[in-house]
C-alpha positions as a Python dict, from the first residue, in 0.01 Angstrom:
ca = {
    (1, 'L'): (0, 0, 0),
    (2, 'V'): (44, -372, -11),
    (3, 'S'): (337, -364, 223),
    (4, 'A'): (272, -63, 405),
    (5, 'E'): (591, 62, 393),
    (6, 'A'): (695, 367, 223),
    (7, 'K'): (1051, 474, 105),
    (8, 'L'): (1162, 827, 46),
    (9, 'V'): (1462, 943, -119),
    (10, 'H'): (1589, 1304, -36),
    (11, 'L'): (1901, 1484, -39),
    (12, 'S'): (2066, 1460, 275),
    (13, 'D'): (1897, 1738, 411),
    (14, 'R'): (1847, 1625, 786),
    (15, 'A'): (1562, 1880, 848),
    (16, 'V'): (1365, 1729, 601),
    (17, 'V'): (1433, 1375, 705),
    (18, 'T'): (1319, 1512, 1065),
    (19, 'S'): (991, 1668, 957),
    (20, 'A'): (866, 1349, 715),
    (21, 'T'): (938, 1144, 1054),
    (22, 'K'): (769, 1353, 1256),
    (23, 'A'): (471, 1401, 1021),
    (24, 'V'): (430, 1012, 957),
    (25, 'Q'): (431, 950, 1367),
    (26, 'A'): (199, 1204, 1365),
    (27, 'I'): (-72, 973, 1183),
    (28, 'G'): (52, 715, 1399),
    (29, 'F'): (282, 537, 1213),
    (30, 'S'): (649, 425, 1260),
    (31, 'A'): (876, 572, 1061),
    (32, 'Y'): (1300, 562, 1082),
    (33, 'S'): (1570, 669, 857),
    (34, 'N'): (1900, 472, 800),
    (35, 'D'): (2074, 654, 999),
    (36, 'D'): (1825, 552, 1310),
    (37, 'T'): (1898, 291, 1577),
    (38, 'V'): (1560, 192, 1632),
    (39, 'K'): (1428, -28, 1279),
    (40, 'P'): (1029, -72, 1211),
    (41, 'Q'): (850, -385, 1377),
    (42, 'T'): (1000, -700, 1196),
    (43, 'K'): (749, -997, 1141),
    (44, 'E'): (900, -1197, 1435),
    (45, 'T'): (727, -904, 1639),
    (46, 'S'): (388, -960, 1517),
    (47, 'A'): (371, -1289, 1622),
    (48, 'F'): (513, -1202, 1953),
    (49, 'K'): (227, -961, 1921),
    (50, 'V'): (-58, -1234, 1821),
    (51, 'V'): (79, -1495, 2043),
    (52, 'L'): (35, -1293, 2338),
    (53, 'A'): (-302, -1121, 2237),
    (54, 'G'): (-441, -1476, 2238),
    (55, 'C'): (-244, -1588, 2591),
    (56, 'L'): (-449, -1253, 2737),
    (57, 'A'): (-737, -1311, 2490),
    (58, 'L'): (-769, -1748, 2626),
    (59, 'P'): (-842, -1707, 2995),
    (60, 'V'): (-1126, -1414, 2934),
    (61, 'V'): (-1302, -1657, 2645),
    (62, 'I'): (-1264, -1975, 2903),
    (63, 'L'): (-1419, -1694, 3174),
    (64, 'D'): (-1677, -1579, 3002),
    (65, 'M'): (-1777, -1807, 2743),
    (66, 'G'): (-1666, -2149, 2902),
    (67, 'A'): (-1995, -2271, 3053),
    (68, 'H'): (-2140, -2281, 2699),
    (69, 'L'): (-1918, -2576, 2647),
    (70, 'V'): (-1848, -2705, 3019),
    (71, 'P'): (-2207, -2713, 3224),
    (72, 'G'): (-2180, -2603, 3562),
    (73, 'L'): (-1817, -2393, 3455),
    (74, 'H'): (-2064, -2092, 3538),
    (75, 'A'): (-2160, -2214, 3865),
    (76, 'A'): (-1844, -2368, 3975),
    (77, 'I'): (-1660, -2008, 3900),
    (78, 'G'): (-1951, -1827, 4139),
    (79, 'A'): (-1900, -2092, 4439),
    (80, 'T'): (-1515, -2074, 4397),
    (81, 'F'): (-1334, -1734, 4349),
    (82, 'G'): (-1701, -1526, 4263),
    (83, 'H'): (-1804, -1367, 3969),
    (84, 'F'): (-1682, -1034, 4041),
    (85, 'A'): (-1264, -1185, 4093),
    (86, 'A'): (-1369, -1334, 3714),
    (87, 'G'): (-1486, -979, 3630),
    (88, 'L'): (-1171, -805, 3727),
    (89, 'L'): (-918, -1076, 3603),
    (90, 'Q'): (-1120, -1041, 3279),
    (91, 'F'): (-1090, -640, 3277),
    (92, 'A'): (-719, -712, 3383),
    (93, 'L'): (-608, -943, 3072),
    (94, 'V'): (-826, -730, 2840),
    (95, 'T'): (-705, -379, 2957),
    (96, 'A'): (-357, -512, 2922),
    (97, 'L'): (-404, -697, 2596),
    (98, 'L'): (-557, -323, 2429),
    (99, 'A'): (-280, -148, 2632),
    (100, 'G'): (-23, -345, 2490),
    (101, 'P'): (-93, -546, 2126),
    (102, 'G'): (-390, -386, 2051),
    (103, 'R'): (-213, -11, 2111),
    (104, 'I'): (-169, 12, 1713),
    (105, 'F'): (-541, 20, 1691),
    (106, 'F'): (-594, 329, 1922),
    (107, 'T'): (-291, 536, 1796),
    (108, 'R'): (-375, 444, 1431),
    (109, 'G'): (-746, 449, 1465),
    (110, 'L'): (-786, 793, 1685),
    (111, 'G'): (-575, 978, 1509),
    (112, 'G'): (-721, 882, 1158),
    (113, 'L'): (-1066, 986, 1303),
    (114, 'V'): (-939, 1330, 1467),
    (115, 'R'): (-786, 1381, 1074),
    (116, 'G'): (-1097, 1325, 995),
    (117, 'G'): (-936, 973, 762),
    (118, 'P'): (-1107, 686, 972),
    (119, 'D'): (-976, 377, 854),
    (120, 'M'): (-998, 11, 952),
    (121, 'N'): (-779, 83, 1257),
    (122, 'T'): (-1082, 315, 1382),
    (123, 'L'): (-1333, 56, 1348),
    (124, 'V'): (-1155, -155, 1552),
    (125, 'A'): (-1034, 94, 1807),
    (126, 'L'): (-1424, 184, 1866),
    (127, 'G'): (-1541, -133, 1856),
    (128, 'T'): (-1259, -246, 2092),
    (129, 'G'): (-1334, 37, 2335),
    (130, 'A'): (-1696, 55, 2297),
    (131, 'A'): (-1713, -338, 2436),
    (132, 'W'): (-1432, -238, 2746),
    (133, 'M'): (-1545, 48, 2872),
    (134, 'Y'): (-1992, -85, 2884),
    (135, 'S'): (-1814, -382, 3009),
    (136, 'S'): (-1584, -186, 3286),
    (137, 'A'): (-1899, 50, 3390),
    (138, 'A'): (-2094, -333, 3417),
    (139, 'L'): (-1849, -462, 3615),
    (140, 'F'): (-1755, -146, 3855),
    (141, 'A'): (-2078, 41, 3826),
    (142, 'P'): (-2347, -236, 3801),
    (143, 'G'): (-2626, -1, 3982),
    (144, 'L'): (-2647, 243, 3643),
    (145, 'F'): (-2793, -32, 3440),
    (146, 'A'): (-3166, -207, 3495),
    (147, 'A'): (-3132, -515, 3702),
    (148, 'G'): (-3011, -836, 3532),
    (149, 'Q'): (-2890, -587, 3257),
    (150, 'A'): (-2503, -537, 3362),
    (151, 'A'): (-2355, -819, 3139),
    (152, 'L'): (-1990, -781, 3063),
    (153, 'Y'): (-1865, -835, 2693),
    (154, 'F'): (-1490, -852, 2776),
    (155, 'E'): (-1419, -1156, 2554),
    (156, 'S'): (-1558, -966, 2246),
    (157, 'A'): (-1287, -714, 2266),
    (158, 'A'): (-1053, -953, 2348),
    (159, 'V'): (-1138, -1169, 2051),
    (160, 'I'): (-1194, -875, 1813),
    (161, 'A'): (-849, -742, 1872),
    (162, 'T'): (-705, -1099, 1849),
    (163, 'F'): (-805, -1189, 1536),
    (164, 'I'): (-751, -854, 1358),
    (165, 'L'): (-371, -900, 1486),
    (166, 'F'): (-348, -1227, 1359),
    (167, 'G'): (-533, -1192, 1045),
    (168, 'R'): (-209, -848, 1001),
    (169, 'F'): (22, -1128, 1103),
    (170, 'I'): (-86, -1370, 820),
    (171, 'E'): (-106, -1089, 562),
    (172, 'E'): (249, -978, 630),
    (173, 'R'): (349, -1330, 559),
    (174, 'A'): (164, -1346, 210),
}
C-alpha cells in the first residue's frame, strides 16, 4: 500500500495475465506484464504532470484572485479584454487541467464510486467536478442564478487538483 504497487506471480498462463490486467484496469489503475511494451508512470512523468497542472492553474488563479493582491487588476481585466473572455480562458485552462493531469481523479474516483468503494480520488473528482460544473453554468448561463450571484470557482478546481497532484508526487519521492 505504501508504494501503491502490487506484483502478481503466476504460472505462464497468458489468460491469467490478461484477466488480471483487465480487472486491475477496470477499477481505474494501470497494469502491465513484463511482456508489455507499455510501462507504468515514472516519477519524471509525475513531475511533468505537476508542472503542467501548475502552468495551467497559475493564470486561472491570477485572473480570478489577482485583484486581491494587485488593486485595480479586476477593473483592468474588464477594461481590456472583458470578464467574459477571462472566464472563457479560465474555463479552457481548467478543462485542460482536469482532462489532462487531473484525469486520474475521475477515472479512479468515479470508478470507485460506481463499485461502491469511494476513496480520496472520488472526493477530489466530486469537488473539482462540482466547482467546474457550477462555474461553467455561471459562465454560460448566468440567468439561472439570482442577479449578481453567478460567481466563478474555476480557480478552486485548479488549485485543488494541482495541490493533490503535488502531494502525490512528494509521496512518491518519499
